[in-house]
C-alpha positions, 0 to 999 in steps of 0.5 A: 417085547422083553419082560425084563424091566431094565431092557424096557427102561433102557428102550424108553430112555434111549428113544427119549434121548434120541428125540431130545438130541435130534431136537437140539441139533435142529435148534442149533441148525436154525441159529440165533437169528433164525430163532429170533425170527421164529419167535417174532412169527410165533407171537404173530401167529398166536395173536391171530394177526392179520399180517400173517393171514395175508402173507402166510408164505413168509412164515416158515411153518416147518421151522415154526412147528419145530420150535413149538415142539421143542418149547412144549417139550421143555415146558412139559419136562419142567412141569413134571420135574416141579411136580416130582420135587413137590411130591418128594417134599411132601413125602419127607414130611411124613411122621416116620419111626424106626421099627424096633421089633426084633423079627422085623429088624431081622427080616429087613437085614435079610432083605438087604435094607438098612432099616424099616420105617413105620407110620402110625396110621390105621390105613394099611399101606406099604411103599418105598420112597426116596430117590438117592436113599430109598426107604421102605415104609409100612403102616401100623394098620397093615402090620396089625392086619397081616399074619407074619408070613404076609408081613414078610411078603409085603416087606420083601416086595418093597425091599426089591424096589429099594434095592433097585432104586425103583423110585429114581428109575420110575421118576426117569421113566415118567419124566421121559414120557411126560416130556414127549407127550406128543409121542404117546407110545412112550407113555405105553413103554413107561406103563409097561416098565412100571408093571414089570417092576411090580412083577419083579418085586412080586416074584421076589416076595413069592420066592421068600414067602408064598403066593398065598401070603403075597395075595393076602397082603395085596388084598389088604392094601388094594383099596389104599392109594399110594402116596404120590412119588412113592412106589407102593405094594398096592399099585393096581394091575390085573396082570399081577393077580393073573400072574399070581394065579398063573405064572404063564399068564400073558401080559396085556398088549403093550401097544395101542393102535391109536397111540402108535398112529399118533406117535408115527404121525408126530415123528413124520411131521417132525422129520418133514419139518427138519428135512425142509430147508430153512428160509427165514425172511429177516426182512419180514421179521423186521416188519413184524417187530415194526408192526407189533409196535404200532397202536393197531397191533399193540400189547393189549391186542397181542395179549388178548390174541395169545390168551384166545389161542392158549384157550383154543390149544388147551381145549384141543389138548384136553379133547385129545387127552380124553380120546387117547386115554385107555378105554378103561380109564374113560369108563371109570371117569364116566362111572364117577359122574 
C-alpha cells in the first residue's frame, strides 16, 4: 500500500463513489412501482406480521436487502454530515485573537499562512480547523511551555494541514467511511489516510526544525484532546513516534482479517442481491396495504412491531461494533470500567 496520503484518499473516495453509483443504478432498475412494493414489504417485515411468516415466498428478499442497505447508508451519511455541521458550529464559537508577536507573524508568513490565531486557554493545544478557509490555532498555554524552535515545529505541522485543506479532506474521508459502515475496510482506509496526513505534516515540521523540537511539542500536547472537527498536533499514533525515532520504521498493518472478511461478505451479498432478477408481486403488495388497514394489523400493532425490530437491530449493531472495533480500543474500554 502506498504511503502517499493523496493516493489513499483517492482509493477511499473511488470505492465509496463506485458503491454509491452501483446502489443508485440498482434502485433505478427497481423502478417506482418496485420501490412502493418493497416499502410495503419492509413495513410488514419490521412489524413481524404473521402474513410474512406464512407467505415468505412473496417477499423479494434480495431486493428488500438492497433497499435496506441503501437507506441505511443514506441515514448514516445524513447523521455523519449533521454531526460534522454541529462540530463546525461549535468551533466557530471559539474565542480567537490574532497573534501580534512579530516572530510568530514572520513564521506564519514563511509557512504560507494568512495569519495565526491564539486561544486564551492554559491547556497546551495546536490544531487546524475550517473547511474552506483553514485556520491554524494554538493556545497560549502551549506557547508558554515550548521553546521557540518547538513552537516553530508545532506551527509548521499545522501549516501543512492548512495548506493542503486537511479538514475538508478528512471530512470527505470520514463521510465515505461512515456512510458505508457495512464495509469496515473503508474505515481502515480512512484511518490510514489520517495517519499518513499526520506523517506528512511531521516530515515538514522536521524539515524546517528538528526531530527533537517536534518530539518536545508532541510531548506537551499528547494528553490534550483535539476539538471534534479539527485536525490537531496531538492526534495519537504510536507510528508517528516510531517514525520520529526511526524514519524507516514500518507502519502498522492496514487490513484486519475480520474486517476484510465482513467487507467481502457484504459485497458478496450485495452482488447476489443485484444479480437475482426482481419479481415483485404487485397483487401481494395490494394485499399488504389491505392488511395494514384492518383492525388486527392497525397502526398500534405496526408501531410496536417496528419498535421491537429497531431494538433488536440496534442490539445487533452494538454487538457487531464491539467485536469489529480494534483490539486495543476494546482493551481501553475494558480498563475504564
